[in-house]
N, C-alpha and C positions, 0 to 999 in steps of 0.2 A: 114330373115323375119320378125323374131318381131325387131330388132330393127330398121326397115322401118316407122314397125306400130306405134313404142318409137314416133318414130323422128316425123311422122305423127301427131301425140295428143299431143308433148311437145315441138309447135313451139314456144311457147311464153314464158319459158324457156326458145330456141335458142338463142330469139330477145332478153330477159336479159342479156345473158349471154354475148353476140357481143357487147353491149351495155357495162354491167361491164366492162369488159378486159379496158376499152376503158382510165378509169379515177382507175381501182380498183385495181391492183399487181397482173395480175392473173384469176381473175378474180372472187374471190375467196380470204376467211377473215380466211382460212387454208390451208394452203398449201394440207393438204395427200386430200384436193376435187378439186383438180381433181383429182382424178381420176375415177370419177365417172362415169358412159357410160348410156347413148354414148355422153354424156359431164353431167353438173353438175345442177340441176334441178333445179330449184324457189317452194320455199311456198309460197301460200300463209295465210295457215291453219291447226291446225287440230288439235281433241280431241280425248281424249281413245286410242283405238288402233291404232287410223284411222293419216292421214296427209292430205290432199288436195293442190296439186300444181294452177302452176299460173292462169294454163287450165283447172282447174275446172279435174282434175284427180280425185280422190279418193284413198287409196291402203291403207292395211293394213304397219301398221311400223312395222319389226327388227329390224331398227335401231337406231330411238329410241335416235337423236341425239349422237349419238357415245355413248351414252349408261345412263346418266346424266336419264335420261326419267324412272325414276325406277315406276312414279303409271300412264305414259302413259303422250300423251297430256295435256293443263290445266285442271289436278285435277281438282277440286269444292273447296275443301282445300286450297290447297296453295293458288287458286290464288285467292279464296277470300283471307286468312293471306297475300297476298300480296298487293294487294287492302288496307282494314285495314291501314294497313303500309305506303301505299303510301298515304294517307290522311291526314297525322298528321307527315310525314317526311321521307325523302331521305334516306339522312346519316346526322350525326353529324360530325365523328371525333373525335368524344370523348364518353365514356360511353354512356350503357343503360340497360337497365330492361333484351332484350331477349342477352346478350352476356353470364350472369351467368347462363338464362334458357337454352341457347341448352347449356353452356358447363356442364351442373349437367345431363341433359338426357346421353350426350357422356359418361360420364365417369362411369351413372352408366353403358351401356347397354356396354362396350369394354370394355375387358380382361386388356389392356395397357397403358389405359389410367385413370393413376393419375393425369396427367393436360396436357388440350389439348389445343389450343393458334390456328388462323383465319388467312389464309390469301383465293385467287381471283382462282389461278389455282392450279391445279397438279403440273404443271413445279414451282413456287416461292416454293411448299411447301414441295415439296424433296427436292430441294436449300439449305431450312432453319436446317429436320433432314440432313443432311450431314455435314454444315454449324456445325450441334451442336455436332455431334461425330469425328466428329478432334479438338474439343475440350475440348471434355470430352476423348478423348485417349493423345491427344498429339501425332497425328500421322496420314503423312496428304494422303497414300491411300485409299481408297476403292476395294470393290471385287463386281463387279456386274460380272450379266451374259448373255451369247447373247443372240441379242435377246428380251430379254428385255424393255419397253421399260417405261423411269425414265423424261419426257418431254422433250422439245427442249435447256433447255442449255447447254451452251460451255461443261459445266463439265461430265452429263447424254449423251445426246448423242453422244452416242459411244458402236460399237459391235452393230445396233439397227439391220439390213440386209442387213446386206454385200450378199454379190455373190459368195467372191471368197479369194483366200492368205484363211491367219490363226488367223483371230481378238485375238486367244486368245492368239498369243505370241508375236503381233503387232496391238494395239487396234489401227481402224480404224474414223478415222468422218463419218460421213451422211454429212458435205453439206458442200461446203465454206466459209470460213469465222474462224472456227472455232478451238481456241487454241490449242497447242498440249495438251494429251491426260497424261499427267503425271505421273498424281495423280489417275490410274483405272485398272486394274488388271481384263482382265477376264475370268468370268470360263465358261463350260457347261451344260446348264441345269439338273439335275437328276443323273452326275456322280462323286458320293465322291469323288472313286480314284481320279477324277485330283481339287475337292476342297481342299484334304488332303494335295493333294502336296501342293497345292497352301501356305497351310500355313504353311506347316513345310517347307517351303524354305522363306515364306519373313512372317510368320506371325506378327512378329513384329514391319510392318509396319504398318495393313492394320486398321484402323479406324473404319469401318464397313463389312459390309454385303448387302445386300437392294437384296429383291427381289422382280417381281409379287408372290405373294405365288400358283400363277394358273395363267400362262404363257396365259395372256385375247390375248395380243400386237402378237403373235407370234405360231397362230394355235388354241389357250386356248390350254396349255395339261399342263394337274395338275399335280400335287408334283403325284410321284416312293412314293409306301406306303413304310414310317416311315423312308423322304429324310425331309421332313421341322423338322421337329424329332431333328434326321443327322445337318443343319444345326443349334435347336438353341444349340446344344450339342459346335458345334467345333466354333462353335462363342466366348459365354463361357470362351469354352477351353483357348482359345489367349487371349483375354482380348477387346475382341468386339463386335460394337455392332449390333443387327439382327433387318437390319429395315423391315420390312413387304407394300408393293407401294402396300396399299387395295387402290387405286385408281377408280380400278373396281370393284375390289370382294368385296370391303368394300355396305354395304347396299343391298347388290343386294346377294349375293351367300347365304348370312345368314343374318339375324337381326345385331349379330358379328362379320360380315365378318368372313374373310378363319384364321382367329381365331377362333373364332366359329362350323366353317364347320369343321379344322381342327383338333382344342383343343392346337393350340403350340403357342404359347404368345409371341411377339417379346419385341426387349427391345420400336423402335420405332413400328408409324405408319401413314402413307398418306390415307386421303380419299381426294377423291373429286365426281365427277357425281351425284351418289347417292344421299350421303349425303344431297346435297342444290333440289332435285327433280326437275334441270330444270336453276336453276340462280346461277352464276358464283362461287362458296365457296370454298375452300377448310380446311384441317385439319393437324392440326399432333400434334399424340396422344403417351403419353409415359410417360412410370418409370417415382418419383417426380425427383431422387436423379437424373436422366440429363437432364428433365425439367426447375428444378430449375434453371441452368445458363441464360434463357429466361428466366424470375420469376425476379430475380438482372440485367439483364440487360448484362449481364456480355458477353454473347451470345445476339449479336443485330437480332432483327428479327422485322420489321418494313413494314407500305404501311400505309396509306390514309384511303386505302374502304374496309381492314382489318374489320372484324367484325363491316359492312356494317346493319341494321336494314333488311332493303329487303333480306336482301340471306339470312337471320336468320329468319326471317319470313320464309320463302319456307320453313326452312327444321325442324324450329318446325313442323308445318304443315304436313310434306315427312314423321320425327323419327315417330308422333302421327299416322298416319298412321301404318306404315307398324309394330308400336311395336303390331299388334291387331294377338293373338298369330294363326291365321289360315292364311295367311298373305301366308307366303315362305312355306310352306305345300302345298297350291296350286294351285299355281305360280312352284314350281318341279313339279309339279305332270305335268300338263300342257305341261311345258315345255319339260318333259323326254316328252313327249306323240307322238312331234312338230320331236323334235330331233329324234325317234325312226322312226319314219312316215317316215320323208324323208330320213334316208337310206333305208331300206326296199323299198319304190318306187325306193327308184336310182338301192339299185339292180336291182330292179329284171326287172328292164328294159336295164338286160347287164352293166351297170356306173360302173365300181369296185370306189367307193365311201367309206372315214369315217366322223365318227365326234369324237369331242370331248369339251369336257366341264367341264362344272359344273352347274349341276340343267337352270336358266337363263337364260347363258351365255356360247356359245359352237359356235363351229367350225365346214364347212361343207365344207370336204376337199374331191377333185378326186386325191384319191392315194387311191396303194395296201392298205399299212398298216399301220395305225396310226402312230399317231409324237410323241417319247419319247422328241428329241431337236429340239432347230433350223434348224440346218442343216437338219432336215430331214426333215424339210415342206417344203423342192428346191424340195423333190420330185415330187412336185402337182401337178396334169394338169392344168395353173391359166386359160389359156384360157378357157375351158372346164369347167368350175367355171362361166366364164366370160360373156357365151353365157349362160349355167342354169339362171344367173342372169339378161339376158336379158328379156330373155321370160319370169321372171316372175316376172319383173316391166310391160310388157304386157298382165299379167293374174292378175293386180292390188295390188302385191305385192312388196312393193320397204325392197331393206336389205346393205349390208352395200357389200361393194368392194374388198372386203378381206376373204371373207368367215364366220368371223363372225355372228353370229341372236341377237341378246337381247330381250330376250321376257320380259312384263309389267308385274304386279300385275293387268293392265284391260287386260290385251286381256281372252276370252271366252273360253266356247270350240266349238263356232261356229265361229269363229278364226283362231279358230285352223283346222277345220271338212274344214272352205276355203281354207288355204292354201294348207292342200295337195292332196283338189281336184286340183290347179292351178300345184302343184309340175307332178301328177300324167296328167295333162295338156301336161305342155312344154316339157316331158317325151313321150305321144305321136306320140312324132310331131318334 
C-alpha cells in the first residue's frame, strides 16, 4: 500500500531514473544509491531540514546527503560564503588565505591536529593516511575491523559487508576487479582478545590500525567501554599508528569529533562529510612527527583541487556556525528524543526493535538485541525495515535504506514531533 502511493506521487523520479540509466551507469553517481526503494528519487531543492523532489513532494530529511549536511540544506551562512568566493575565483591551483585560515581552525579544534592537509573525498584521504603510516613505520600491512568502511579504494574496500565465510582469516574483496588484499589484516570490532592475538602474532608487520571510532557504516555500533583506550595502548606498544576514520563522527558527534567525545587521541585522523558542510572536502589531521613527512615531500600527497577555495569557504562558514557552544548540546538532545521516541513507538506496536549510535547519528534495527560487532547486524530483519522506511517516505519522512539516521542542527522540536507522528502512523498500518 505504501509503495503504491509513493510510486503514484513520484512518477517524475521514475521517468528520470529510466532516462538516466540510458547514459549514466546504473542511473546513479554512487553505487550505494541504487539501494533506494522503490527507486532512487530525484531532488530539486532543499532548505533547512527539508528536501523537495522533482514532483514537488517535501520530506523531512534524515539522510542529509549521507551525512555531510550537519547544518541542513542550503544554510544561509554557507551559501553566502560560497557565493562570495565564487565571485572572486573558483580555484587557483595555488595558495590562498583560506588554506591556512581553515587549517588554523582545525588545529585549534582537533586534538591530534598538529598539522593538516586537504583533499576532496574520504576515500582519497584514507589512502594518504595509510601511505603515511607505511612510510613512518617501514611496515606494509595494516589492521582494520570487519564491517568498517574506509572508502572504495582497492586497499581499503575489504571485509566491509561480507555475508558468509570468515574474512578475519581470509580478507574478502567487495567487488570485481579489486587487487589482492595482501596488506590487510581484519579483526572483530569490540573484541580485545582478537586484537591482542593479532598483534602478538603479527605486530611487527602492522603499520597502522584504522577504525571508525563509532562503527557508523555497519549498525552505528559504539566502542565498548575502554575499547578505544585499549586500541590506543596496544598500537603504541607495538609501534603502529592509530588512525581514527572520522569521516562520519568528525564535527557530528562533537565539535572535536570522536576524539572529544571519548577522550582518546589517535596519531592520525581522517575527515570528510560534515567538515565541508555539503561541499567536497576531506582532511587528514595528525601529529607533527608523522605529518612532517608530507610537509617535506617524502610522502607524496597531490591533487589539482586540493584546498580549493570554494570548499574551504564552505568549511570555514560551517565550522564557525558549529563553534557556537550551544549547538551540540541542543542537537544531541533532539536526536536522543527522536531515537528514544522511535524505539518506544516500535516496541509499543509489538515490533522487536533496537537503536544504537551516538547523538545525531544512530541506527534503527529490527532485531531483538543491540549489535556489538558487525556479525550481530546480520540478525536484523532488513526487509521489515525497508517496509518501515517506505511507510515513512509515504508520510513525508526521508531516511537512508540501511537504517542509519542523521539529525542536523536545524531539525527543530516541531520536526521531531512531526517525525514521531509519522512513525506512529506507520505503526498503526
